[in-house]
N, C-alpha and C positions, 0 to 999 in steps of 0.2 A: 632447223638450226636457229633461225631467228626467234622462234617461239621459245626455245630453250634459253637463249640469251635473255629474253624478256622476263622469263620466269625467275631466273637467277637474280636478275637486277631487282625485281620487285621484292624477292625474298631478302636480299641484302639490305635494301632500304628500310624494310619493315623491322629487320633485326636490329639495325642501328638507328633507333628512333631519334635520339638527341642529335646525332650527326645529320640526319635527314631533315629534321625540323629546322635546325639552324641554317643549313644550306638553302633549303626551299624558301624560308622566310627572308633571308638576305637577298637572294636572287629576285624574289617576288617584289620586295620593296624597291630594289634597284630598278627593275624593269618598269614597275608602275610609276615611279618618280620620273623616269626617262620619258615615258609616254605622255604623262600629264604636262611636263615642261614643254616637250616638243609640239604638243597640241597647241599650246599658247603661242609658241614661236612660229609655227606654220600659219596660225591665224594672223599674227602681226605681219608676216611677210606676204600674205595674200592680198593686201590692200590694193585696190585700184588695178586689178588684173582682169581684163575683159578682152573680147575680140578686138584686136587692133590697138590695145593700150600701149604696146611698145612704141607706137608712133605718135603718142599724145604727150605733149609737153606743156607745162605752165610757164608763162612769162612773168617775171617779177622785176622789181627795181633794185639796183645797186645804188648806194649813195656815197658820195665822196666825203671821207673823214680824214682831214689833214691831206696827205699825199696819196692815200690809198682808198680804193673803192671797197666797200663792205656790203654784204647783203642787207638791203633796206627792208621793205615790207612786201607782203605777198600781193598787194593790190597794184593795179596799173591804171592807165587812162582809158577812156572809151575810144580813143583813137589808136590805141596800141595794136589791137587785132587787125583792123583794116590796113594800117600802115605796114605792118610786118608782112601781111599777105601780098600787098602790092609790091613791096620792095624785093622780096625773096621768093623765087619760084619754088623753093623747097617747102614753103608753107602752103599746104593744099587748102586749108580752111581754118576758121577760128570760131570760138563761141565765147561770148562775154556774159558774166553773171553780175547782177547787182543783188547783194545778199540781204535778206530780211531775217533777222533773228526770230521774229514772229510777226504775224499779222492777224487782225481780227476779221472774221467772216460772218456774214449774216445771210441766212436762207429762211424766208418766212419769218417766224418768231424765234428761230433757233440762232443763237449767237455763241460763237466759240472762238478761242484763240488757237492758232496752229503755228508751231515753230518750224523753222528751217525751210525757207523757200527762196526763190530768186526770180528776178527778171532774166530772161535768157533769149539768145538769138535763135532763129529757126534751125540753125545747123546743129543744135544740141543732139538730136537723135542720129545725126550723121557721124558724130564724133564719139559719143558715149553709147556703147552697145548695150543699152538697157531696154527691155521690151516695152513697146507701146501696145496696150491691150485694146484700146478703142481709139479710133481716129486715124488720120493720114499723117504719117511722120513728117511729110514735106509741107503740110499746111497748118498743123495744129498751132504753131507759134508764128505764123506768117502775118496775121492781121492784128491790129491794135485791139486791146481789151479782150484778148483770148487767154484762157487759163487751162493748163493740163494738171489734173489731180493725180496723186498717187492712189493706188488701189484702196489702201486703208483709210486715207483721208476722204475719198469719195464715199466710202461706206459710212463714215462718221457724219457727213453732210446729208447724204441722200438715202441712206439705208440700202435696200435692194433695188431701188429705182435706177433706170438708165439715166446717168447724169448728162449725157451729151445734149448740147444746145440749151441746157438749163442756165439760168442766170443766178449769179451770186454777187453779193455786195461785199467789197473789201474796204477796210478803213485804215488809212495811213495818216498820222498826224491830224486826226479828227476829220479828215476829208473822205467822203464816200465815193467809190468808183464802181460802176457796174461792169462785171466781167461775164463772158460767155464761156461755158465749159466746152472745149473743142476736143479733148482727149483724156484718156485715163491710162496711166503708165503703171507698170509693176513697181512695187516698193523698191527703192534703191537699196542695194545690199548693205548690210552692216559694215562690210569690209570696203567701204568707200569713204575717203576723207571728206568728200563734199556730198552730203546726203540731202537731196531736195524732196520735200513732201508735196510741193506744188511748184509749177513753173508758169510765170506770166510772160506773155510776149514782150520782147525788149522795147518795141514801139510804144507800149503802154506807159513807159517811163515819163513821157511828156505830160501825161495827165495824172499819174499816180503819185509822183514825187514832186516836191516843191523846191527845186534847186535854182529857180530863176528862169527867165525866158530864153536865155542863150546857153544855159548849162547842158541842155540835151543835145546840142549840136556837137559834132566831133571837135574836141579841144584837147589841149595839154595843160589844163588848169586843175582838174579834179581827178585824182587817182583813187577812185572809190570802187573799182571794178576788178573782178577776177577774170583773167583771160587765159584760155587754153587753146593751144595750136595743134592742128593735125598736120604732121609732116609726111612728105612722100616717103615710101619705103626705101630702105638702104641709104637714107640721108647720112652724110658724114656730120655727126652731131658736133664734134669739136670745131670743125670748119665753120658750120652755121653759127654756133655760139659766138665765135670770134667775130664773124661778120656782123652779127646783131650788136655786140658790144661796141664795135667800131663805128656803127652807123650813125649814132647820135640823132636818131629820128625825132627825139623830143626837143632838140636844139637847146640843150641845157647841159653845160659842162659839169655841173655838180651831181648829175645822176645819169644812169644809163639802164637799158633793158638787159635782161639775162634770161636764160631758160633752164628748166630742170624737168626730168622725166616725171610724169604723174605717178609712176610706180614707186618712186623714191620719196614722195612727199611725206607720207605718214611716218616713216622712220628717220628721215634725214633732214626734214625742214622744221625749223622752229623760229619763224619770223614774226614780227609784229603783224597784226591783222590776219593771222591764220584763221580760216573759217571755223575750224574746231581745234581742240587741243590734240596734238599729234603724239605718236609714240616716241620711242627712243631706241636707236640701234644699239646704243651702249648697254641698255638693259637687256636687250635680246642677246647680245654677246655674252653677258654675264650668266644669264639663265641657261644658254646653250652649253657653256663651259661646265656649269653645275650638273646639267643633265648627263653629260658624258663622264664627268668625274664619278658620279653616283653609280652609273652603270659599270664602269671599269672597276671601281672598288668592289662591287658585288662579285665580279668575275675573279678578281684577285683573291677574295675571301674563299671562293670555291676552290681555287688552286691550293691555297694554304691548308684548308681543311682536308681536301682530298689527299694531299701529300702526307699529312699527319696520319690519316687512316691507312695509307699504303704500307706503313711500317707494320701495322697489326695484321695485314693481309699477306705478308711475305710467305708464310707457310702454305696458305691457300694457293698462291701462285706457284710455289714449288711443287705441290701435289699435282696441280693441273699439268705442269710441264712434264713431270715423271709419267703421268697418265697419257702423254702424247700430245698435249695441247701445244699448238704453235704460238710463237710470239704474236703473230698477227691476230690470232683468235683471242688472246688475252687483251690486246688493244681494243678489238671490237667489243668485247664484253664490258670493258671499262667505259668505252664511249657510249654503249647502250645505257649504262647506269647514269651517265652524265645527261644524255638526251632525255631519259625518263624523268630524272630529277628536274631538269629545266622545263620539261613539259608541265609538270605539276606547278612549278614556280610561275610559268607563263599563264596558266589557267587562273591561279590565284591573283596574279598581277592584273589581269583583265577585270576580274571581279572587283579588285581594289580601285581600279580606275573608274568603273561605272559607279561604285558606291561613294567615291569621294568627289566626283565631278560637281555635284551641287555646291559643296563647300568650297571647292577650288574656284568655281565660277564666281561665288560671292567674294572671294579674295581678289581675283583678277578683274572683276567687273565686266566679264564677258559671258556670252552664252555658248560655250564650247560644247561640242557633241562629237562622239566617236561614231559618226555615220560612215556610209560607204565612200563618200567623197574624201573624208578625213583619212580613211584607211588607205585609199589609193595614194594620197600624198605621203603616207607612211611607208610605202613599199620599199624605198631605199633604206630606211631605218630598220625595217624587219630583216632585210638582207644582212645589214650590219650586225644586228642582234644574233642572227643565226650563225654568222661567221664567228662572232665572239664566243658563242656557246661551244662550237666545235673546237676552237683554239684553246679555250679554258679547259676542255676535257682531255685534250691531247697530252699535256705535260704529265699529269698523274697517270694517264694510261701508259705512256712510254716508261715512266719510272717504275711502275708495278711490273711491267713485262720484262724488265732487264735483270731482275733478281736471279741470282744463281740458285738452282733448285737444291743443290747439295748443302749450301750454307743455310738456305731457308729452312730445310727440314731438320738441320742440326740446331736451329735456333741461333745461328751465329751471324744473322744479317744485322749489320750495324747501320745506324742512321747515316746516310751519305752526307758528307760535308761538302760535296761538289756544288750543291745548290744553295748553301748557306748564304753566300754573297748575294745571289739573286733574291733570296727571300728577305734578307736584310734591306736590300734596295727597295723591295716592294713595301716593306713596313715603313721605311723612311718616307716613301712616296705617300703612304696613307697618313702618316703624321703631318707631313707637309701640307697635304690637302686639308686636313682637319684644322690646322692652325690658321691657314689662309682664310678658310670659310668662317672660323670663329672671329678672326680679326675683322673680316668684312661685315659680319653680323653686328659686332659692337660699334663699328664706325657708322654703319647705316642707321642704327638705333640712335646713336649720339647726334647725327645730323638731323634726323626727324625731330628729336626732342629740341634741338637748337631752333628749328623752324617754328615749332609750336610755342616755344617760350620766349623768343626774341621779341622785344617791344617793337611795334611797327610804326610808332609815331602818331597813331590814331586809335580811338577806342571804338571797336566794332561790337563789343559785347552788349547784349540786350537791345540791339538796334535792328529794326526791321524796315524794309523798303516796300511800300505799297505801290503797285503798278497795275494798270489795267487800261483798257481802251473804252472810251466813252462813245457810245453810238448815239449821236445827237445831231440835230440840224441847227443847233445854236452856233453862233459865231465863235471864233477862237477866244475873243476877249470875254465873252459871257461864260464860256467853259472855264477859262482861267479864273474868273471871279468865283465860280462854284468851287474850284479847288481851294481858293483862299478861305471860303466859308467852311469847307470840310476841315481844313487845317485848324482853324480857330475853334471849331466845335470839338475836335479830337483833343485839343489842348485842355479842355475842361474835364476830361476823364481823369479820375484820381490815379489811375495806374500808368498814365503817360507823363513823363518828366518833361520832354522837349520834342519839338517837331521842326523839320527843315525840309527844303526842297533842293534837289541837285540832279544834274544829268547822269551822274555816275557816283561811285563810292569805292573805297578800298576793297579789292577782291573782284571787282567787275572786269569785264573784258575790254580789249582795245576797241570793240565795236562802238562803244559809247564815248570814244575820244575822237577829237579832230586833231589834225596835225598841220604844222606850218613850218615853212623854211623861209629864211630871210627876215631876221629880226633886226631892227634899227634902233639905236639909242640916240638921245638928244645931242650927245657930243659928236655924232657922226660915225661912231663905231657901229659895225654891223656884223652879223653872222649869217652867211648864206649856205653853209654846209650842214650844220647840225639840224636835226628834226626836233621841234618843240611841240609838245602835246597840250591840247586845251580842252576844257569842258566848262560848262556854266553851272552856277549855283546861286543861291540866295543868301542873304546875310546871316541867317541862323545856322548855316551849315557847319561853319568852323567850330562854333561852340558845342553843337551837338556831337560832332566827331572828336571833340577835345584835341584839335590840332593847334599847336602852339605857334604864336606869332613871335618872330624875332624883331620886327619893327612894324609900326603902323597897326592896322586892325582890319576888321571886316568891312564889307561894303556899307555905304551910307545911303539910306533911302532918301528920296526927294532932295537930292543934292544938286540937281541941275546937270550933272554929268554922269548919273548913275549907269546909263547904258554903256559907258566907256570905262568903267572901273574894272581893274584887274588885280588879282593877287598872284604873286609868283613864289616859287620855292627856292631853297638854297642852291639847288643844282642849276637853276636858271642863272643865278648870279655867277656861279663858278664857270658855267659855259660861256658867259659873256665877258668874263675877266673882271668882274666887279668885286672889290675886296671887302666892302662892308655894306650891310643892308641900307643904312642911312643914305648912302651914295645914290640909291635909286628911288628911295621913298618920295612919293608925290611928284616924280618925274613922269614924262610921257614916253612911250615906246611905240614903234610902228610895226605892224604886220597886217597881212590880208588887205593891203592897200589903204589902211587907216593909220594915221600917225598921231592919233589923239587918245591912245589907250593910257589911262592914268593909273600908275601903280600906287594903290592905297595900302598895301600890306605885303610883307614878306614872311612866309611861314617856314617852320623847320621842315626838313625833308621827312616824308613818310613813305612807307613801302606800299605803293598803290597796287603793284602786281606781285607782292610777296618777295621772298628773299632769293628766288631763283633768277630774278631779273634785276638789272641795275636800276637805280633811281633815275628817272628821266627828268629833263627840264620841263617844268609844268607851269601852265598859265590857267588860272581859274577866272572866268569872266562873269560879271554880274548880268543875269538875264532873268526876266520876269515870267517866262513861260514855264509850263509844268512838265516835269519828267517823273522822277521818283519822289514820292512823299515819304520822308524818313521819319521814323517814330522811335524815340528812346523810351523803353519801358522801365517802370519802377521795379526794383528787385522783388517786391512782394507779388508781382504778376508772373514771376518766373517759375513758381511751383506749377505742377502739372494741371491741377484744377484751376488755379488762377489764370494760367496762360490760356487755357482753352476758353474760359469765359471772356478774357480780354480780346482774343481773336474774334470771337462771335460778335462782341459789341462793336469792334472796329469794322467788321464786314457789314454789319447791319447799318451802321452810320454811312458807310460808303454807298450802299445800295439805296439808302434814303436820299442822298444827294444826287446820285447817278443811277436812277432806276433801270436805264437801259445801258448796260456796260458789262465788261468782264472784270473780275476781281482776282488779284493774285498778290502774293507777298513773298519776300525772301528775307531770311535772317542773315545779316551781314557776316557774322562770325562763321556760320556754316559755309557761306559762299567763299569766304576768304580761305578757309581750311580746305575747300574743294580743290584749290590749286595744287595741293600736295597729295591728292588721292592716289595718283599713279605711283608716286614715290613711296607712299605708305603701303600700298598693295605689293609693290616690289619688295619692300622691307619685310613684310609678313611672309611672302613666298620664300625669300632668301633665308629667313629664320627657320621655317619649316623644313626646307630641303637641307639646310645645314645640320639640323638635328638628325635627319634621316641619314645623312652622310656619316655623321659621327657614330650612329648606331651600326651602320654597315662596317665602318672602319674598326669598331670595337669587336665585331664578330671576326674580322680578319686577324686582329691582334690575339683574340682567343685561340684561333687556329695556330698561329705561330708559337704562342706560349705552350700549347699542347705539344707541338712538335719539339720544342726546346726541352720540355720536361722529359719526353721520350728519349731524346738524344743524351741527356745528362742524368738519366735515371740512376745508373750505377754510381756516378760521381756523387750524387746527393746521398745515396746509401752509404758510401765510404765515409763521407764527411760526417754523417750522423753517427756512424759507429765510432768515429774518432772524437765525438763530443760536440759537434756543431748543434747550435740551438735552432729553433724554428725561425727566430728573427734573423739569424745569420743566413739561413737558407733562403728566406724571402729576399734579403738584401742581395744575395748572390744572383738570383734570377731577375730581380727588378733593375739592377744597375746596368745590365746590358741594354735593356729597353730604354732606360733613362739616357744612355749615351746616344742611341738612335734618335730619341726625341730631341735631345740637345742639338744634334746635327740638323734635323729637320727645322727646328726653331730658327737657327742661324740663316738657313736658306729662305725660310718663309718671311722673315721680317722685311728684307728689301723688296721681295715680290709683292707682299701685301701693301707696302707703301706705294709702289708703282701702280698697282691695279686699282686701289681705292682712290688714289689721287685722280685717276682717269674718270672715275664715277663722280667725284666731287667737283670736277671742272664744269659739270652741268649746272652748278649753283654759283651765282655771283657772290653770295654771302654764305660762308660755310664754316663748319667747326674745324678745330685743329686736330692734329695727330698727337694725342696725349700718350705719354709713356705707359700709363697704366693699362691702356687698351692691349698693348702687346704683352705686358706682364700678365694680365687677366687671361688672355688667349693661351699663353704658355702654361699658366697654372692650371687652367681648366683641362687642357690636353694632358698635363702630367697627372692630374687627379683621375681622369678617365683611364689613362694607362695603368696607373697604380691599382685601381679597383679591378680592372679587367685581368691584369697579369697576376695579381695576388690571389684571385680565385683559384686559378690553376696551381700557382706556386704553393699555396697553403696546403692543398691536397697532397702535393709531392712532399712537403716538409713534414707532414704528420704521418706519412705512410711508413709502414714497418720496413726498415732497411733489409731485413732478411728476405723479403719478397723480391727485392731488386738484385740481391747478391747471390741467391741460391743457384742461378743458372751457371755460374762460373765453376 
């Protein structure tokens, strides 16, 4: 019997090729889109999940702003972990990290830079369940001057040799430290918000970093450390959090400690000094909603098209019933066709997924793969898809099985009006989803364009930052002098307009900023609650970056007070309650225990971190040491051939001055735009899946149009006999869908406003909701509807009315 059902199902699908192709294509695209989106969603939700991760929490700082504490930054003090463990029995252990964005390593004559590493406590391997391939987990970080390498970094340094007990030199701020390799660990998974490629024992801090003789002791002065806590199982987190908040362990009423689950950091945390750029739970919610919308729309289309075809199969059902077929057998036969059709769709969908994964990965910036691990995580979704397939096949199956055989064989089966309300509701739902997705696409595109085109208050175009580590035994003063020589020689190149030196630049991360609380003014006013951010630069910096001064000017060399010169921004004035720049110019302010910082200039605000973050109160200090050597290129150097030649000449000059060093460079405009990479990737994905949603919705509209034409076939024939034109017939059939579209449009506008406003809240500076966005979304939906409906309507309008009336 089953073989017979299958044979009939195959025969029917082959006979109705257009119907089969449209259904299979719609379902395949819907399932493939769902799988691709949920692959990304599952990947984002899998961050920091390892054995015991449910008991690992990060502690961070809340800061007092006005009368309210708000999340401050992700870093804490070196005393935070020890103090919390001592005070609260729920804290089983802690690990502290001091983060290095990159360090320079030397083995023999091999010199290379390695990003992403940390000083770490010996408890690292007790808290983070990442495999240690070589060494004793309890000892590898116990002694000073010990280092654990990741598997891939060990390969880069030592090739296939056993690295244990070998010595490497590491350079920090020009100072060389000898380290012994005590272990090799597996590469930290990509799905970790904190990915270390090397770990240096925490005790090495005393010789590796230069914070001063007392800075390495436990203190509440420098919050430069990431602290993670391992809590006892079954700890009441809410109770512990409140106890930590109330403890005031740092004895400072303007700040307090707080905790957050490590599993939540990637999607829910966006604090200053995050170790890496995190994801966004809002983007995940948006993409998840799109995934389910696309999948459900594909099922609704199948229902609509199957319902349409059931009218044509009424006589077949009648003959089967007369021949003795039971209603249950007709239902099984219809379900068999549905399952077979969905099987073909699923097969094609999987092929589409594998074929489009490279392109999809390039858009999302991930390396997603449909491996066994991913398939296991997909098990609940496959059950959902299977259930949807069965439910989508049941409605047309029951509809076909209930036709009266007598009426069916006499050709008197009329299209049932019982399901018209349901089908109209479904098409309104499709219109609603289409308009919301179109509106979202237009708003996202408008916001991305706003970010790209908004002036930032500085000129990052054609500016590159040179940075590298000099491996030299020279003193700092001699190395700094070499930098000045390099700067002067580069200024002689015809393709270089200007040069300057600064610790950071627009688009750089928080890592190269320092922070301060407690600013004092000469008149006795002070601010102890707000965080002020500082970095150092040299006099040419403001001219090169084209940052405008409101009062005063840049630093003055050989002034007798150059080490104490500072420049502040507009937001600094607003934060301190100063009404005009001249009020502060040439006055002294106090912070960091120094009350002789002289304000020589006030600059207009610029967007150091882009338009996603508010402008911060900023202090730029004059300092003569070397960080990033900034070069502004002449436009003639920006052609491909000219640029390559310019870069070669710059690198050659660098290596001539610093023969033993690493060399690297960054274009500032690329670094600045990189802040929006995830938003742009989200925008591209949103656009692609919106187009696919519209395509699937159009197929559903095609199905309902076909059903309507069948329902009104004789009405159209009578109207044509009575003189109705093709235009009048087209108007007749289109106006009903136009009404449904209008209803969907009215519902979609407030929903779109609410949903997209939620997304825009992630940006401090954002575009507005222009009326034309909604008009364009509605017009686009109307055009799609008109084209889809008119295809079927035109066929009905030009049909010979005799064919539709001769049955009566």
